[in-house]
Each structure stands twice: as structure tokens, then as C-alpha cells.
C-alpha positions, -999 to +999 in steps of 0.1 A: +024-650+203+006-622+221-028-637+213-016-670+226-005-655+259-038-636+262-058-668+256-035-686+281-046-661+308-082-652+298-095-687+293-086-701+328-097-668+344-131-671+326-135-707+338-127-697+373-152-668+371-180-690+357-173-716+384-174-689+411-207-675+397-224-709+396-212-717+432-224-684+446-259-679+432-277-671+464-290-636+469-276-611+495-289-578+506-264-550+507-273-520+529-258-485+525-276-471+556-254-474+587-280-461+611-311-483+605-304-520+601-340-533+602-354-513+573-325-495+554-334-466+532-311-477+505-303-513+500-298-536+470-305-573+467-283-591+442-265-624+437-233-627+457-212-634+426-225-602+410-217-582+441-181-595+443-175-590+406-188-554+408-166-547+438-136-562+420-143-541+389-147-510+411-113-518+427-097-521+392-111-487+381-101-470+414-066-485+411-063-474+375-073-439+384-049-438+413-020-449+390-030-425+363-030-396+388+003-407+403+020-407+368+010-372+359+045-360+368+060-384+342+035-374+315+042-337+321+080-343+319+075-364+287+055-336+271+081-310+281+110-332+267+091-338+235+086-300+230+124-294+237+133-321+212+110-307+186+125-272+191+161-287+189+152-305+156+139-272+142+170-253+153+192-281+138+174-279+105+179-241+105+216-244+113+221-270+085+203-247+060+226-218+070+257-240+067+248-252+032+240-217+020+271-201+036+297-227+024+303-229-013+304-264-028+339-278-032+353-274-066+364-305-085+394-303-106+388-314-142+404-348-151+425-345-182+412-366-210+430-399-217+441-402-181+425-427-158+428-434-121+463-450-125+476-429-154+468-433-190+436-452-198+441-489-204+471-493-182+476-502-145+503-489-121+530-509-137+519-496-171+507-530-182+479-530-207+446-539-193 
């Protein structure tokens, strides 16, 4: 089911991306020099679709980093709670070991021979033969 849902999303997205790339093949020059517009010191010429895909990928990476940094509090709390749970499990195991060694096992009374659960063997409560 998961593969089907992934294919249901990825295939149309790939078709849209390919259509976008074919429609925007012309080259654009991107300048990173805000002071000189005639002859920029650092510029790149690339197809428009490549520029937009790179910007989108950069946005996804930046968003992922921002979310990861924002969740550090929850990860720290989860590690702390896991350590507390591990310590509690160890303490519980120690207490169970102490209880089993301190408490003697209950003694069972011997059952007289020839007597079953309901009296003598082979008879029920009303003493009928089984």
C-alpha cells in the first residue's frame, strides 16, 4: 500500500517536473554581484528550469534544517525519558530479585494417596463411580 501511495505521488510529480523542464529550456544569467550589473564578478548562466529546481531543493534543505533545529527540545526530552525508563527498569529488576530471594516459596501440602480432587479417586462429589 505504501509503494502504491508513493507511486501515486511521485509519478505525477515527475511528469509535471519534466513538462516544466521542457517548457523552460532557455538560459538565464544569475548575478550575485549587487553593485555591478553590467559585468558582474560572479554570475552563472544556466537553464531556467535548473535554476528553479536548485532553488526549490535549497528551500527543502533549509526547511529541513530549520525543523530539525526546532525539534531539538523534543529529542533531548526523549533521550532523558529513555534514560529514566532504563534506570527504572533496572531498579525494578533489582527489586524483583530481592523479593524472590527474601520470600521463601510457598509450601504445598502433600496430597494423601488415593484421594483425588473430590474425595477418593474414581468418584465425584455425590460419590458416584466415574
